[in-house]
Each structure stands twice: as C-alpha cells, then as structure tokens.
N, C-alpha and C positions, 0 to 999 in steps of 0.2 A: 398484298402488294401485287400490282399488275406486272407479270414477267415480260411483257412486250412493250417496246418503245419504238416509235416512229422516228427515223433519222433524216429522211429525205422525202420530199413530195414533188411530183411532176404535175404540170397544169392539166394533163389528161385525167388525173385521178389515180394514176399509178403511184406507188410509194415503196420506200425501203424501210426496213425496221430491223430490230434485233430481238430475238426470243431467247430468254435465259432459261436453260434447262440444267438438270443434274449432270449432264455430260457436255457442258459447255454452252456458249452462246452461239446461235446460228443466225446468219443474216437472211432476211426475207427480201424478195420472194424466193422460195425454194421448191424443188420437185422431188418427190419421194418415189422411187421404184417400189414395186410390191415384192416383199420378201415374205409371202404368206406363211410358209412353213419354216421360217428362219433361213430361207434361201430363195433366190429367184429360180425360175425354170431354166436349166442349162447355163446358169450363171451363178457365180459364188460371191461371197462377201469380199474376197480379195480383188475380184474383178471390179467391183464397185469402187474400190480404192485406187485402181490402176487403169482407169478408162483411157487415159491419154494425157497429152501435154497440158499441164496446169489445170486439169479438171478432175475432181473426185466427187463422189456422192457423199453429201453431208448428212443425209437423213434417209431412213428406210421406214416402211410400215410393215409390220407383221400381224398375223391373226392370232389374237390371244386365245380364243376358244379352241381353235384347231391345235395350237401348241399345248394346251392343257390336256388334250386327248392323246397326243403323240408329239413329242416324247413323254409328255407329262410334266407337271409342275415340279415334282421331286427331283427329276434329273436336271432340269434347268437351274433349280436352286442349288443343287450340289455343285454345279459348274461355276457358281458364283453369280448367277443372274444371266439374263438374255444377252447382254453385250459380250460377256466372256464366252458364253456357250456358242454364239455364232461368229465370234471374232470380228465384231464391228464396234469400234471405239467411239463412233459418232452418235448422233441423235437417233433414237428409235421410238416410233409411235407404235401403239398396238390398237387395232380395231377390235370391236366386241365380237365380230363374227357373224352378225345377223345377215349381212348382205350375201356372204359366201354360202352360209347355211341354207338360205332361201332357195339356192339353185340346186334343187333335187333332194335335199335332206330335210326340208321343212315339213312338219306334219300339221301343226295347228298353233294358234296363239291364244292366250287368255290374258286377263288383266294383270296376271302375275308375271308372265314372261313368255318366251318362245320355246316350243317343243320340237325337238329334232330327233333324228336317228343318227348315231355316230357313223361317219363314213368308214370307220376302221373295224368296228365289231357289231354294228347295227343295233347297239343298245340305245334305249330311250334316254334322252338327256333334256332337262329343262334348264333353260338359260334365264336367270333372273338378274335384276340389278345387283343384288348382293353377291351373287356368284361371280359375275363378270368383274366386279370391282375387286374382289378378293384375288381372282386370277391375275388381273393386270398388275396389281401391286406386288404380288409374289414373283411375277416375271421380272419386275424391275425396269420396265420401259420408262422413258422420259416423259412421254405424253400418253395418257389413256383416253379412250373414247367411251362415252356413256353408252348404255344400252338403248338402242332406238328400234323403231318398227318402220321399216321401209316398204311402202306399198309399190307395187309394180306399175309400169307404164300402162295406161289405158284403163285403170280401175275407175269405178264410179266415184262421184263426190263423197257419197256416204262411206265407202270403203277407205278413201283417202283421209277423211275426217277421223274415222275410228283409229287408223294407224297413227295419225298425228296426236290424238288424245293419249294413246298408249305411250308414244314417245315423250309427251309432256309428263305423264305420271312417272315413267321410268327415269326421266331426266332428273326430276326432283329427288327421287329415291336414290339414284346413282350418286348425286352430289352429296346428299346427307351421309350416305354410307361411306363414300370415299373420304370425306373430311375426317370421319371418326377413325377409319382404318389407316389413313395416312399418318395421323398422330400416333396410333398404336405401333405402326411399323417404323416410325421416325423417317418417313419417306419424303422426298422432294418432288415426287411425281406430280405432273400437271394433269388436269382433267378438262377436256373440251366437251361442250354441249353440241348437239346436232339439231339443226332445223329440218323439219320435214314439211309435208303438205302437198306432195306430188306436184302436178302441173296446174293447180288451181290457185291463182294469184291471191285470192282472199285467205286461203289456208296458209300460204307461204307467209303472208303478212302476220297473221295471227300467231303462227309458230315462231317466227323471228322475234316477235315481241315477248312471247312467253319465255323462250330459252334465254334471250338476252337479259331478262329481268333476274335471272338466277346468277349466282356468283361463280360462273365457270371461268377458267383461265383463258379460254379461247372459244370461238364459235365456228362450227362447221356447217356448211350447207350440204346435206346429203340427199340421196334419192334423185340425182341427176346423172346424165351420161349412162342411161340404162336402156337405150334403144329409141329414145324420143328424137324427133327432128331437132336440128340445131337451134332453130329459132325458139322452140319451146324451152330448151335448156337455158338459153339466155334470159327469157322472160321469167322463168322460175327464180333464177338468181337475182334478177333486177327487182322482182317483187319483194324479196327478203332483205336486200342490202340496206335500204333506207332505215331499217329498224334494228340493225346490228350496230352496236357502238363502234365508232371509228377508232377508239383507242384500244380495242381488243384485236388480237390476231384473227384473221378471217381465212377460212380453209374451205375450198370446194373439193369435195371428194369424188374421185373417179375420173378426173379429166387429165389427159396427157397428150392430146393432139397439139402440135406446135402452134397453129393459128389460134386454137381455142385458149391455150395458155396465155398468149399475148392479149387476147380480147378480155380475158378475165383479170389479168394483171392491170389492164387499163381501168378496170372497174374498182380497183383497190383490193383485190384478193392477194393474199400473202403466201399461201402454200397449197400444194396439190399432191395427189397420188394417182397412179394409174398403171395398169398392165399394158396400156396402149403401145408404147414404144417397143417393148420386148415381144408382145404378141404379134405385131406387124413384122418384126424382124424374123421371127421364127417361120413366118410364111414367105420370106424373101422380099418383103416390101421395106425399102430403106429410105431414110430421110436425107435430102440434100438441100442446099440453098435454092436450087432451081426446081424444087418439088420432089415428089417421090419417084423411085424407080423400082422395078421388079427385076431383081438380079437373076431370076429364073429364065428370063427370056433368052431365046437362042442367039440373039445378036451379041450377047456378052460372052459367048463360048470362047472367043479368041480376043477378048478385051483384057489386055494386060496392064490396065491402069487401075488405081484405087477406086473405091466407091465414089469418093469426091476428092478431087485435087485440092491440096491445101488443108484437108481435114487432119486434125492432130490426134485422132483416136489410134489406139493400138492396132486395130484391124487395118485401117488405111495405111499405116506405116509399114505393115508387114505382108499384106496379101492383096491380090488383084481380084477384079470382078470374075475373071475366068476361073480362078481357083475356087472362089467362094461358090460360084455356080456349080462347079464340079462337085463340091462337098454336098450341096443341096441335092443334086441329081442322084448321088449315090446314098442319100439319106444318112449322111454322117452327122451325128449329134454335135460335133465340134462346130459345124456351120452355124447352128442356132446360137451357140455361145458367141462366136465372133461377130455375127450380125447384130446380136443384142447389144454387144459392147459399142458398136458404131451408133446405133439409134439412141442409146442412153447418153453417150458422149454428145451427140448432136443436141439433145434436149437440154442437158446441163450447160453446154456452151451457149445455147440460146438464152438461157436464164441469166448467165453471166453477162452477156451482151446487153440484155434488157436492163440489168442493174446499172451498167455504165450509162445507158441512155437516160435512165431516170435521174441519176446523179447530175447529168449534164442538161436536164430539162428538155430533152428532145425525144421523149418516148413515143409520142404520137407519130412523128416522122419515121422513127425506127420501125414501128409496128406496120405502118402502111407500106414501107419499102420492102419489108420481109414478105408481106402478103402478096405484093405484086410479083416478086421473084418466085415465091413458092407456088403461085398459081391458084390462090384462093382469094 
C-alpha cells in the first residue's frame, strides 16, 4: 500500500500530500535539518521543537552508518530506539552514510559495497546493502534510504555510469533484504530508493526508470547540490522527474537554499534535507525576506534590532544583531546555536507559507514574489 497521498495540486506543479509513517503522518512538502550524529551542530533536538512561534521541525535526517559506529546499535536499542535516544518524537529519516563517508574516509568500492576507514578508530569497514538495511531497521527510523553509490561532480561518463549501475544493483538488493528484515522485525519502516546518474541526462533518465520500477515507498534524487552550477542541478532533476511516478513521494537530497527549495517545490518535489541553513548560520550568514545578511559586519556592532523585524523565531524575540555579532566576535559557541535557530525557523516558516500558497493555488505568484524580495 502506498503510504503517500496527494491532497492539493497547484497549477505550477507544486503539490501537498501526506506521508504516513510509524511516528505519525507528516504533510508535504517538508524540510529536514541534518542531525547526522543524532544531533545538529551546536543545536539540539529540543531546539528543533522550539524554533519559535507556531513553527517546529517535523522531520530530521540522521546518518545510520555513523550512528552504528558511535554510539553503536546496542546503545541505541537499549534506549528504546533512535527516537527515544535523541528525544525527538517526530519523523526520523536515516541515510545510509555513503555521502558523508565519501568525504575523506572512502577507500574503494567493489560490486559488493563501499569500503571505508572508521572516523573513530581507523578500522576498515565494508558497507553492503545487507549491513545498512540491518543497521537502519535496528535503529528504528521511520524512513530508511537504500545503499547508493554517489559519484562526484566532474567525473567522466564512464565513472558516472559505473556508480549508477552499482546503485541499481544495491537498490535491488536493499529492497529485497529490507522486505525480509522488516517482516522479521515486525517493523513499519519505509524504504526509499535513490536515483543517481551524475549530471548526464541520459543516465538520470535510465536511473529514474530503473529505480521507479522497483517497489520502493518513495523515490529520492541523490547526487545533486555537490558543488555543481545551479543550472546543472536543475537539469539533473528535470531529466529524472518525468520517469518518477507522480503518486510516489519525491525527495531531493542535499538542498536547503530558500530559492532552490521553492523552485523544486514548483517541480513537484515533496521533501528535502540539507546542512545549508545551519552551515550558513554558523558563519554568520542569516536569511531574511530581503535577502541574506552577514551579522559579522561592523555596521551591526551597535544595531540593537532583531535579525529581522517581525520574525517569530526564539532568537529574534530575545536578542539583537549587536549582541549576536558580539558572540561571534568572541567565538562564543552559543552564537552558532542562536543563529542556527533563526535560519531553521526561516526555512520552516517559508515551507509553511508555501503550503498555504499551494492550497490557495497561487504558488507561482508566491515563489516569484519571494525571489524578487530575496534578491535572486
């Protein structure tokens, strides 16, 4: 049975839906902050639940492979599963870990899986479809991602094709293994497939067809937002979308820029994840309806107004730009938390406003108005 149901459609192509999970039904579109190690950087799970007025985070994404290394599956299971361990009662996705592992810990790949060095003890680890499916089910996340092979931006057609073929092989294996294990553990965990193909349209088309033909609960487009020009990211998504079933939930991985979120929602994308809002915040770059501002700039040293007048976030309600700049200047970690809260609130508020626009069939007007004001 398909866990996803579309409830509203906008003429632009944007849509609203409902995804049924073990921890409740979540309305799409939604944005997931990255809680890679069962927490964000300088921000905790209670912060996600108290971003500000009428805005909370309904879903997070954690890294299953990293959590299996530390604190380890046994500890998470003894805590009662990932939701109780990290004190987050809403929806949790878990990624397989290939993307993060490829950044410095990757050694080689074979037809059987990915070979890494553990970032904690430098031990050799091989990640296979069976291993990651077992990890994700034991963690107890609501949605698991299959094992995929993500090729880097700029690789040759041949390298991209090999990674895509690995992804297809591992996707078929992941699905078969997950179905058997889900029955064994009596789990309601969903499993999403991942489309690869790098930035070659013909590979994206082939991959979307292959992954969509398998019985996944949702379809993700991976391997974008990895350093490519923006137009190439959109072309990669556009090449895959016609071959992904419209009745399945669609997920673009790694995207969190406000304008890019709206552009992809207009294409019928339903969910997203990214470190983008919090990563920018930690460096002092903040989102406002009039564009971004760098609170590090000297002109804010005596600015005793909030980041954005009218913003409902906890940070804007309690602190001024002058104070936040001071915290950054003295390298106080609290600054990174407070600024992250603002950017996450901004993105979640934007998604809520986008939903209202879709319901009222004025999403295209809403998107263009936001882009004009935001400066993009």
